[in-house]
C-alpha angles and dihedrals in degrees: 000000000000091000091067122098107244128181090225136357120213115188131181117189142066131339096247093061090039090062091052090051094048091049091053092044091053091066090068096025088243114175111241135201115200122193103185129152137223137171106320109201125220114203118196114198121210088239104068142086096273096191093057092040093054092046091055092044092051090051093047094046102046098037107122088004090294093301101131125107092232099044114132101265099194141353127239115197143143115282090241090060100049099090093048092046089054093049094047094049091044089054091051093048088058092046093050102038105019125234091303111042090181090070095039113108090211094060118082139209135244110269096243143344094265091062090041090059092044091054093046089052090054089062092066112117095009130111115239112219097172133013124349094158112143144170117194094194089060096034086237125155116169123226103286134194122195120201134205091013116181123223091242094051116125092244090060096056099076142016107287100210092184144073097291116114116190120198118208121184125227128179097222147356087265090060091045092053091048091049092051094046093051090064137060115291109268129225090236139016121203121200124185113193141123091218115091090194092060093046092052091046093053090048091050097045100044136054126223141142091257141348132221122187118206096356142054134239094352096114087070090065095053105091094195092061120084112242121203146096138265129217111340092003094061146274134259126024141234144182123109116348090350089066093052091048092047094051096041133079111230098221119195114217130185122183118188136182124245091235140096091036092163090069088062096054094100091066096053125083139288090069102210126187091255093052092049090049092055091044091053091049097049102031117015103040119074107211120178103217096163121233094293092045092050091052091051091048091050090050091050091050091052091050090046092051092047092051092050092049092048093049095047094044 
């Protein structure tokens, strides 16, 4: 399939396959849109309604059993907040999926056993604060929260794409920004804060495919917003008009008449001093005439052209 000459290739998936697709597309210089993924951070500021924040994070993380490309991948928060964050998310897990999420019709399963084993391997070396229940025969992994996770932990080395939620502690927004910028650019960045100044600062000082403040996933549902990645999380964007623009060639077209050829004489050789003088006046020099001056100049040019046509005819 990749050997075919397409007008445009649009791929959604992981970065490994994306590189194979881009390499194949390069043979025909085929434009490519890549919607990938990555580890989308979720920063919780001290100054926010933590109960609401954790409820929205729990929804965004465990929707479809964590198998969405824009799911919050990990949480960054102050060490003093970690215990309460865990308790709030635990409470919401129970509210959403009952005491036994395995029996809850609203809680999903891991897509296949290969991904089940991959996710279970990511738990190695991490401390489980909530959840961890699993059943390989049913591809079930319960909503899980990991606490005191280190940056070099196995679960932090790749996109999770499952119901595992690591919490890493940072002492400030400065440290959170530094942590985010030291890693590959994510598909989404989530910021929970009541301070507009902090939200704007994090947007300005980080790079990601998209940003949502005080919620998760919802930018995907706004058709007027471009959706796509940057760097390792993809290239190009779509949704609404952005999708049409992305998958269209903006073709410039100019249609002229085969008349008034005398007006064009200044552009043809031989390039005399007079012709160059007129060219400099009309083309090379930038003169700010103002709106009234431009109208007068246009009128003079029309009169000039008419005189030339009349004389030559």
